[in-house]
A tleap script that builds the chain and sets N, CA, C and O, in Angstrom:
source leaprc.protein.ff14SB
mol = sequence {
  NMET GLU HIE ARG HIE ILE ASN VAL LYS ASP
  ASP GLU TRP GLY VAL THR VAL ILE HIE SER
  ILE TRP GLU ARG GLY SER GLU HIE ASP ILE
  CYS ALA LEU ILE ARG GLU VAL LYS LYS ASN
  PRO LYS ALA ALA ASP ALA VAL LYS ARG SER
  ILE ALA CYS SER GLN VAL TYR GLY TRP PRO
  LYS PHE PHE SER LEU PHE LEU GLU LYS ILE
  ASP GLU LYS CLYS
}
set mol.1.N position { 89.052 106.597 80.558 }
set mol.1.CA position { 87.660 106.558 80.164 }
set mol.1.C position { 87.576 106.701 78.640 }
set mol.1.O position { 88.204 107.580 78.050 }
set mol.2.N position { 86.809 105.844 78.034 }
set mol.2.CA position { 86.628 105.878 76.578 }
set mol.2.C position { 85.563 106.907 76.220 }
set mol.2.O position { 84.482 106.935 76.808 }
set mol.3.N position { 85.890 107.750 75.246 }
set mol.3.CA position { 84.932 108.757 74.787 }
set mol.3.C position { 83.965 108.107 73.803 }
set mol.3.O position { 84.384 107.390 72.894 }
set mol.4.N position { 82.679 108.360 73.985 }
set mol.4.CA position { 81.684 107.797 73.083 }
set mol.4.C position { 80.932 108.906 72.378 }
set mol.4.O position { 80.605 109.930 72.979 }
set mol.5.N position { 80.662 108.697 71.106 }
set mol.5.CA position { 79.866 109.636 70.330 }
set mol.5.C position { 78.444 109.107 70.234 }
set mol.5.O position { 78.198 107.906 70.353 }
set mol.6.N position { 77.533 110.010 70.021 }
set mol.6.CA position { 76.131 109.636 69.872 }
set mol.6.C position { 75.890 109.349 68.399 }
set mol.6.O position { 75.998 110.244 67.560 }
set mol.7.N position { 75.567 108.114 68.090 }
set mol.7.CA position { 75.309 107.702 66.711 }
set mol.7.C position { 73.811 107.559 66.510 }
set mol.7.O position { 73.141 106.858 67.267 }
set mol.8.N position { 73.290 108.222 65.493 }
set mol.8.CA position { 71.854 108.234 65.237 }
set mol.8.C position { 71.592 107.738 63.826 }
set mol.8.O position { 72.230 108.177 62.869 }
set mol.9.N position { 70.645 106.817 63.712 }
set mol.9.CA position { 70.219 106.348 62.391 }
set mol.9.C position { 69.184 107.324 61.836 }
set mol.9.O position { 68.551 108.059 62.593 }
set mol.10.N position { 69.014 107.329 60.529 }
set mol.10.CA position { 68.152 108.299 59.859 }
set mol.10.C position { 66.728 108.317 60.389 }
set mol.10.O position { 66.118 109.384 60.459 }
set mol.11.N position { 66.186 107.180 60.759 }
set mol.11.CA position { 64.795 107.139 61.209 }
set mol.11.C position { 64.639 107.345 62.717 }
set mol.11.O position { 63.540 107.181 63.246 }
set mol.12.N position { 65.712 107.698 63.412 }
set mol.12.CA position { 65.675 107.862 64.862 }
set mol.12.C position { 65.657 109.316 65.325 }
set mol.12.O position { 65.717 109.576 66.527 }
set mol.13.N position { 65.576 110.261 64.403 }
set mol.13.CA position { 65.630 111.668 64.806 }
set mol.13.C position { 64.360 112.047 65.542 }
set mol.13.O position { 63.257 111.881 65.023 }
set mol.14.N position { 64.522 112.557 66.753 }
set mol.14.CA position { 63.401 113.000 67.570 }
set mol.14.C position { 63.889 113.961 68.633 }
set mol.14.O position { 65.090 114.197 68.765 }
set mol.15.N position { 62.972 114.508 69.380 }
set mol.15.CA position { 63.287 115.480 70.418 }
set mol.15.C position { 64.235 114.893 71.455 }
set mol.15.O position { 65.170 115.563 71.893 }
set mol.16.N position { 64.002 113.657 71.848 }
set mol.16.CA position { 64.851 113.016 72.855 }
set mol.16.C position { 66.295 112.904 72.394 }
set mol.16.O position { 67.216 113.132 73.179 }
set mol.17.N position { 66.500 112.559 71.144 }
set mol.17.CA position { 67.853 112.442 70.595 }
set mol.17.C position { 68.534 113.810 70.579 }
set mol.17.O position { 69.702 113.927 70.950 }
set mol.18.N position { 67.814 114.834 70.153 }
set mol.18.CA position { 68.392 116.175 70.096 }
set mol.18.C position { 68.764 116.653 71.495 }
set mol.18.O position { 69.850 117.195 71.700 }
set mol.19.N position { 67.874 116.455 72.449 }
set mol.19.CA position { 68.177 116.855 73.827 }
set mol.19.C position { 69.393 116.101 74.354 }
set mol.19.O position { 70.222 116.681 75.056 }
set mol.20.N position { 69.507 114.849 74.034 }
set mol.20.CA position { 70.657 114.054 74.468 }
set mol.20.C position { 71.956 114.616 73.895 }
set mol.20.O position { 72.961 114.715 74.599 }
set mol.21.N position { 71.930 114.978 72.629 }
set mol.21.CA position { 73.130 115.561 72.002 }
set mol.21.C position { 73.463 116.897 72.655 }
set mol.21.O position { 74.622 117.154 72.978 }
set mol.22.N position { 72.458 117.754 72.854 }
set mol.22.CA position { 72.705 119.058 73.453 }
set mol.22.C position { 73.203 118.935 74.889 }
set mol.22.O position { 74.057 119.712 75.315 }
set mol.23.N position { 72.680 117.970 75.636 }
set mol.23.CA position { 73.032 117.837 77.048 }
set mol.23.C position { 74.324 117.078 77.279 }
set mol.23.O position { 75.106 117.440 78.158 }
set mol.24.N position { 74.562 116.024 76.498 }
set mol.24.CA position { 75.693 115.146 76.773 }
set mol.24.C position { 76.646 114.947 75.606 }
set mol.24.O position { 77.635 114.224 75.727 }
set mol.25.N position { 76.360 115.574 74.493 }
set mol.25.CA position { 77.182 115.368 73.313 }
set mol.25.C position { 78.526 116.077 73.389 }
set mol.25.O position { 78.689 117.079 74.084 }
set mol.26.N position { 79.469 115.532 72.662 }
set mol.26.CA position { 80.797 116.141 72.563 }
set mol.26.C position { 80.773 117.198 71.454 }
set mol.26.O position { 79.752 117.390 70.794 }
set mol.27.N position { 81.894 117.873 71.257 }
set mol.27.CA position { 81.997 118.822 70.150 }
set mol.27.C position { 81.782 118.097 68.820 }
set mol.27.O position { 81.181 118.640 67.892 }
set mol.28.N position { 82.283 116.867 68.745 }
set mol.28.CA position { 82.099 116.062 67.538 }
set mol.28.C position { 80.607 115.826 67.273 }
set mol.28.O position { 80.156 115.917 66.132 }
set mol.29.N position { 79.862 115.530 68.307 }
set mol.29.CA position { 78.424 115.283 68.161 }
set mol.29.C position { 77.682 116.537 67.704 }
set mol.29.O position { 76.794 116.459 66.855 }
set mol.30.N position { 78.044 117.691 68.264 }
set mol.30.CA position { 77.402 118.947 67.864 }
set mol.30.C position { 77.724 119.261 66.405 }
set mol.30.O position { 76.837 119.649 65.645 }
set mol.31.N position { 78.987 119.095 66.010 }
set mol.31.CA position { 79.377 119.326 64.607 }
set mol.31.C position { 78.646 118.369 63.668 }
set mol.31.O position { 78.217 118.760 62.582 }
set mol.32.N position { 78.510 117.123 64.091 }
set mol.32.CA position { 77.789 116.139 63.280 }
set mol.32.C position { 76.314 116.532 63.166 }
set mol.32.O position { 75.708 116.358 62.108 }
set mol.33.N position { 75.737 117.058 64.242 }
set mol.33.CA position { 74.339 117.509 64.197 }
set mol.33.C position { 74.186 118.691 63.244 }
set mol.33.O position { 73.215 118.754 62.489 }
set mol.34.N position { 75.120 119.612 63.269 }
set mol.34.CA position { 75.075 120.751 62.348 }
set mol.34.C position { 75.089 120.264 60.902 }
set mol.34.O position { 74.287 120.713 60.084 }
set mol.35.N position { 76.002 119.345 60.589 }
set mol.35.CA position { 76.073 118.802 59.222 }
set mol.35.C position { 74.785 118.076 58.855 }
set mol.35.O position { 74.300 118.195 57.730 }
set mol.36.N position { 74.234 117.328 59.801 }
set mol.36.CA position { 73.014 116.560 59.539 }
set mol.36.C position { 71.825 117.479 59.299 }
set mol.36.O position { 71.022 117.228 58.400 }
set mol.37.N position { 71.706 118.528 60.081 }
set mol.37.CA position { 70.598 119.469 59.927 }
set mol.37.C position { 70.634 120.132 58.557 }
set mol.37.O position { 69.587 120.406 57.971 }
set mol.38.N position { 71.837 120.392 58.040 }
set mol.38.CA position { 71.970 121.000 56.710 }
set mol.38.C position { 71.407 120.118 55.609 }
set mol.38.O position { 70.845 120.620 54.635 }
set mol.39.N position { 71.555 118.799 55.758 }
set mol.39.CA position { 71.195 117.903 54.655 }
set mol.39.C position { 69.976 117.021 54.907 }
set mol.39.O position { 69.432 116.445 53.965 }
set mol.40.N position { 69.537 116.904 56.157 }
set mol.40.CA position { 68.485 115.959 56.506 }
set mol.40.C position { 67.271 116.685 57.088 }
set mol.40.O position { 67.340 117.193 58.207 }
set mol.41.N position { 66.160 116.742 56.347 }
set mol.41.CA position { 64.960 117.419 56.845 }
set mol.41.C position { 64.410 116.814 58.140 }
set mol.41.O position { 63.835 117.531 58.959 }
set mol.42.N position { 64.580 115.504 58.331 }
set mol.42.CA position { 64.104 114.876 59.571 }
set mol.42.C position { 64.873 115.397 60.776 }
set mol.42.O position { 64.285 115.653 61.827 }
set mol.43.N position { 66.166 115.552 60.632 }
set mol.43.CA position { 66.989 116.089 61.720 }
set mol.43.C position { 66.635 117.552 61.975 }
set mol.43.O position { 66.524 117.973 63.127 }
set mol.44.N position { 66.457 118.326 60.907 }
set mol.44.CA position { 66.097 119.738 61.055 }
set mol.44.C position { 64.750 119.883 61.759 }
set mol.44.O position { 64.590 120.750 62.618 }
set mol.45.N position { 63.791 119.044 61.404 }
set mol.45.CA position { 62.482 119.082 62.042 }
set mol.45.C position { 62.581 118.719 63.525 }
set mol.45.O position { 61.934 119.348 64.363 }
set mol.46.N position { 63.377 117.723 63.846 }
set mol.46.CA position { 63.560 117.328 65.246 }
set mol.46.C position { 64.184 118.465 66.051 }
set mol.46.O position { 63.801 118.697 67.198 }
set mol.47.N position { 65.136 119.170 65.458 }
set mol.47.CA position { 65.752 120.311 66.137 }
set mol.47.C position { 64.715 121.414 66.354 }
set mol.47.O position { 64.644 121.991 67.439 }
set mol.48.N position { 63.917 121.708 65.334 }
set mol.48.CA position { 62.876 122.741 65.468 }
set mol.48.C position { 61.926 122.409 66.614 }
set mol.48.O position { 61.574 123.283 67.407 }
set mol.49.N position { 61.515 121.151 66.699 }
set mol.49.CA position { 60.599 120.740 67.765 }
set mol.49.C position { 61.266 120.761 69.134 }
set mol.49.O position { 60.584 120.910 70.148 }
set mol.50.N position { 62.576 120.615 69.179 }
set mol.50.CA position { 63.318 120.557 70.440 }
set mol.50.C position { 63.572 121.925 71.052 }
set mol.50.O position { 63.709 122.052 72.268 }
set mol.51.N position { 63.634 122.938 70.215 }
set mol.51.CA position { 64.029 124.269 70.678 }
set mol.51.C position { 63.098 124.801 71.771 }
set mol.51.O position { 63.567 125.292 72.797 }
set mol.52.N position { 61.804 124.706 71.560 }
set mol.52.CA position { 60.840 125.294 72.500 }
set mol.52.C position { 60.828 124.628 73.872 }
set mol.52.O position { 60.530 125.276 74.876 }
set mol.53.N position { 61.145 123.356 73.917 }
set mol.53.CA position { 61.015 122.633 75.187 }
set mol.53.C position { 62.358 122.298 75.836 }
set mol.53.O position { 62.402 121.555 76.817 }
set mol.54.N position { 63.435 122.830 75.305 }
set mol.54.CA position { 64.750 122.526 75.867 }
set mol.54.C position { 65.120 123.512 76.965 }
set mol.54.O position { 64.799 124.698 76.885 }
set mol.55.N position { 65.798 123.008 77.990 }
set mol.55.CA position { 66.296 123.857 79.063 }
set mol.55.C position { 67.823 123.929 79.041 }
set mol.55.O position { 68.441 124.427 79.982 }
set mol.56.N position { 68.417 123.435 77.976 }
set mol.56.CA position { 69.870 123.470 77.818 }
set mol.56.C position { 70.274 124.901 77.481 }
set mol.56.O position { 69.590 125.570 76.707 }
set mol.57.N position { 71.359 125.366 78.042 }
set mol.57.CA position { 71.827 126.723 77.785 }
set mol.57.C position { 72.614 126.782 76.475 }
set mol.57.O position { 73.535 125.993 76.267 }
set mol.58.N position { 72.250 127.716 75.593 }
set mol.58.CA position { 73.055 128.018 74.417 }
set mol.58.C position { 72.677 127.310 73.137 }
set mol.58.O position { 72.439 127.968 72.124 }
set mol.59.N position { 72.614 126.004 73.148 }
set mol.59.CA position { 72.390 125.268 71.898 }
set mol.59.C position { 71.039 125.536 71.263 }
set mol.59.O position { 70.984 125.674 70.041 }
set mol.60.N position { 69.948 125.618 72.006 }
set mol.60.CA position { 68.677 125.924 71.338 }
set mol.60.C position { 68.711 127.263 70.598 }
set mol.60.O position { 68.207 127.361 69.479 }
set mol.61.N position { 69.292 128.282 71.204 }
set mol.61.CA position { 69.390 129.590 70.549 }
set mol.61.C position { 70.276 129.499 69.312 }
set mol.61.O position { 69.937 130.040 68.260 }
set mol.62.N position { 71.411 128.816 69.440 }
set mol.62.CA position { 72.309 128.648 68.294 }
set mol.62.C position { 71.581 127.978 67.141 }
set mol.62.O position { 71.635 128.461 66.010 }
set mol.63.N position { 70.898 126.866 67.416 }
set mol.63.CA position { 70.232 126.131 66.342 }
set mol.63.C position { 69.022 126.882 65.803 }
set mol.63.O position { 68.678 126.726 64.631 }
set mol.64.N position { 68.375 127.685 66.622 }
set mol.64.CA position { 67.282 128.519 66.131 }
set mol.64.C position { 67.801 129.498 65.081 }
set mol.64.O position { 67.201 129.645 64.016 }
set mol.65.N position { 68.909 130.164 65.378 }
set mol.65.CA position { 69.515 131.094 64.425 }
set mol.65.C position { 70.047 130.364 63.199 }
set mol.65.O position { 69.931 130.853 62.076 }
set mol.66.N position { 70.624 129.203 63.420 }
set mol.66.CA position { 71.162 128.389 62.324 }
set mol.66.C position { 70.053 127.971 61.364 }
set mol.66.O position { 70.224 128.053 60.147 }
set mol.67.N position { 68.919 127.525 61.900 }
set mol.67.CA position { 67.793 127.129 61.054 }
set mol.67.C position { 67.220 128.318 60.292 }
set mol.67.O position { 66.797 128.173 59.145 }
set mol.68.N position { 67.202 129.481 60.913 }
set mol.68.CA position { 66.745 130.687 60.216 }
set mol.68.C position { 67.626 130.971 59.003 }
set mol.68.O position { 67.122 131.282 57.924 }
set mol.69.N position { 68.933 130.865 59.180 }
set mol.69.CA position { 69.869 131.102 58.072 }
set mol.69.C position { 69.674 130.077 56.960 }
set mol.69.O position { 69.706 130.424 55.780 }
set mol.70.N position { 69.475 128.832 57.329 }
set mol.70.CA position { 69.255 127.787 56.333 }
set mol.70.C position { 67.970 128.078 55.548 }
set mol.70.O position { 67.937 127.942 54.325 }
set mol.71.N position { 66.917 128.478 56.263 }
set mol.71.CA position { 65.633 128.771 55.616 }
set mol.71.C position { 65.737 129.979 54.684 }
set mol.71.O position { 65.058 130.027 53.658 }
set mol.72.N position { 66.582 130.955 55.033 }
set mol.72.CA position { 66.775 132.132 54.176 }
set mol.72.C position { 67.385 131.748 52.840 }
set mol.72.O position { 67.089 132.363 51.816 }
set mol.73.N position { 68.232 130.735 52.850 }
set mol.73.CA position { 68.931 130.314 51.623 }
set mol.73.C position { 68.021 129.538 50.677 }
set mol.73.O position { 68.337 129.395 49.496 }
set mol.74.N position { 66.904 129.039 51.179 }
set mol.74.CA position { 66.004 128.237 50.338 }
set mol.74.C position { 65.163 129.105 49.443 }
set mol.74.O position { 64.351 128.594 48.672 }
savepdb mol mol.pdb
quit
């Protein structure tokens, strides 16, 4: 079976994409999302909007804390 990564273009960041990464993404996809959230406000906003409505275990809490740390540095 070929492993596939989730590739997202800059204008495609939304709640559905974030949920897809959290639910079906590989470690590579999660690491790529972390890097993207650090540098891309659209990705960070999509993650913020995704946290409240996600039922995925673990990732919403992780990204909530991660976004808090990023905001503290600003």
